[in-house]
N, C-alpha and C positions, 0 to 999 in steps of 0.2 A: 420143241424143245424135249427131249428124251430126259425123264429122271433118273438122278443116279440113285441105287438102293444103297439102304444105309446099314451096314451089316453093325456097325455099334449096338442098334436096336434090339438085334437079339442077342447079342451079349448080355444088355443088359437087362433083359427079359428075364432070361436066365439067372442073374445074380440077383435080382428080387425075388425069384422063387426059393431061394437056396437059402437065403436067410443070413445069420450073422456070421457063420465062417466064411462067407464069400467074400464080405466086406471087411471082414480080417484080412484074409489074403490081398483084396485089393489093397488095402491101407499098406501093408507089407509092402505089395510091390510097388507101389509109389514112393514110398521111402528110399527103396533099393535104386531106382532109377533118379532119385532125385541125388543120390550119391554120386553116382556117375556122371549126372550134368554138372553137380559141383567141382569136379576132378577136370572138368573143360576149363572150368573160368580161368580166362587170364586176368591177374587181380595185378592192379598198379603198383610202380615200387615204392618208397618212400618217399624219392627224390621227385616222382611224378604227383603222388599227393599233395606235396608242399606246393609245388608251384600250382597247382590248380587250386589249390584251398586260397592260396596268395592272392591269384588272377580273381577269383572270385570275392575276397576281403575289398581286393582295391575296386574293383566295379561297384560294390555297394556303396562305399564311401561315395566316390565321383559320381553315382545316380542319386545319392541324398543329398551332395552338396548342389547338383543341377536343379533336382525338384523342389529342394528348400528356398534360393535365388529365384527360380521362377514362380513359386507360391508367394513368395513375399513381394514380387513385383508386380503379380497379379491384384492383389490384397491392397497394394498403397493403388494402384489403377480404378479400382473399384470404390475407395474409399475418395479418392480424387474424384471421381464419377459423380459420387452421392453427393457431396458436399458443397 
């Protein structure tokens, strides 16, 4: 298998030799790219957020009740076996 050359390694080596000025440039470039990516995000509407939040809360309540009933049933079973 042929090995791929890592072009980023040369850039990283140059950045390490240039010092603090290069790190500040990388830092500002990172935030500029982050702003561009944030603009691409499709945010949910308020209605979608409320619907998904409600679905999660209902699921949590249903699972809590189910696990509570199973736990109580197993506790009674173990208690009956041990007594």
